[in-house]
N, C-alpha and C positions, 0 to 999 in steps of 0.2 A: 384330336383338338388342339383350335390354333389359341396361342397363348397370347394374349392380349395385355398392357399394363396392367388393365383394370384387374385381369382375373391373375396376374402374378401379386399383385398388392392384396387382391383379397385373402389370398395362400397366406403372404407373410402377416399377414393379418389375425387370420387364424392360429397358426405354427406359434406365435408372438404370445397368442391368448393363453395355449396350452402348456406352453413351458411356462408364462405366470401363475396358472394354475398349480402346477406340480412343485412349482418353487417354495407357494405361499402351505403347499400339502407337508412340504420336507420340512418346513421350517417350522408347523404348527407338530410333526410328530417329533422334531432333534431341533431345540431352540437354539440358535444360531453363538448366541453371547457367550451361554456356559462348555459349548463345542469348543470354541476359541480357549477358552480357560483353560478347559482342560489341555489344548493340545499345549499353549504355552509352560504348562507343570512340566510335560514330558518335553519342555525345550524343542517342539516342533516346528512354532510358529512363535511370531512377537504379538503382541500387545496390538495392533495394527490388524495382524489378521497375515503378515508375510511369513508363506513360509518360508523356514530355514533348509536349505538342500546340504 
């Protein structure tokens, strides 16, 4: 199969859509703000969501 710019672009868009859909599903299961709040309480991240190592 010959990869043309159109084939590559189509594949990139498809992958982007799949990733976006997966993120939306995850966000529905685990809302992000309460998750960050829990991590802040454990001193794992800052309120901006920056990981403390």
